[in-house]
C-alpha angles and dihedrals in degrees: 000000000000106000097172105136102176121034123184115192127189094333116186129173123185118178116211145076097290109021096161090061090056096050095087089058092046092050091046090060103253111163123259090239095051093049091049093049096044102036106019089235124126123219106221100170132009124199098323114186118179139154120205121191125219114268095019130129099225113191123203113194142172142122125289110298095021093119100250096125091042088054095051092050090057090062093068092029097245079135124032117213125242087226137356146060133272112194119187120184090343095310124112100226091198087073094056116117118227095264091048091047091054090052091047091054093047098048111021105037138040131183134215112200132213093235094042097246095222123159107243096207093055126077122244094262091046091052090050093049094045096102091051089050089055088049090055097245112162119256102252094050096046092047092052091048093047089050090053092054094045088057090048090057095044100254103119108146095033096084097114097038121105125234093254089060092058134081120244092259092051092048090053089050088056090050091051092048090051092052092049096044094075092058089232118177093224132045120198111201113186111192083320097169102029095096091058127092114255097261096049090043091057090049091052090050089052090050094049091050090048094049092045092056087062103034106036094206122172102249126189105195121191119203142150090206115094094195088057092046092050091048098048108026130096084185131013129205119194120204130195123183092344096309130109106241098173140359128183150095115323093250092050090053092049099043100033111032109187099210142019088256093058091042090056088052094053103037096092098041117121099239093191089064098037101048130066130214089255093062095058106026121116126227111276115263136180100040118184107209104164121088105215121083095229094049090044090055091050091051091048092054089066090060126093090227135054097240140061142191109243113222129183135166090288092056131246115009108171150295116292124194125216091230091055090054093045091052091049091052091048090053090054098253113167099170133103128277110275142170092280089068097053125099118241094253118125121215121247128220121244092234093054114120112244093236089067096056102041094100092049092046095048091049098046124091092203135047111277114249114241110214128177128223090270092058095252119142105242102173147312132261114216117200088234092058091050092047093048096053094046094045093052 
């Protein structure tokens, strides 16, 4: 099934009086600086090709002037490209007439701004309901919906306040509620949290993650902060001087930077906080699948190691050592493997951040078992793998 929701093909944007005349130079590979100096035209975007799946948080990041805000403004056609296609849910939005474009903006797409973008003369609930007002929704219905989203972002009781009476974090919660209130498929978030202080910014990131787990919106999130990108993004695209230099999963960006520019971005990232167990675990090995102690010992003797992960029909049960089984056989035990034979090593979840399991890993003599919420053994985390990824 093709679940690509937004497709960007061969997107170029040149700012200036005669951009079409400059396109041959852009395609020939002339530098952005040379084109600006010699023609007074600015290359905003150069041959951008991206696919964004429905329900993803897709982060676009780069330094100032990289083209990230230019890109996001193409998605609602606040800016039209010099060349290229933008296909959303199978429809080329470049072909939309003005009336259809207005309907598209009102119903399919919402935007959260860096500086909140609230109307100071309207109350909080009126700000949240504004998009519904534009859509022509009657007052009672839009007030009820606005109230629902205020509750969702934790602002119950602030309905009749005005933006000037709120903190920065509260104002941005109003902006987020307003964007969600229209039930738009797509949220565009342009540096939405960058004006907030670090603590409030972290809280807003938490709230967005929590809301996304329930709503599954398609979110295009612009940031210059790699820590934020790694925390929020299902996929990350990195721009430099209007060009796409790397696109991939957060762990791929962090562990396999494609260029020196990307490597400079990631070099100071705290990997222990940015990576999860799933990104560094190894395939599970040494499974014990027989129930009797004697048969389990025979099975273990075929392994290259002196331990095994005991699995039965209920899933992962525990780590068993060869010595434990040998001692049991010497003592004449004929029974089945049970809890008394397991090592005191708790399993870890694949989504766990590495920082949280460092003490357990350093104190364990065996690779930690990685077990999902259904009790299935997904992998193992050797201490050497953890040390290697953190050292690099």
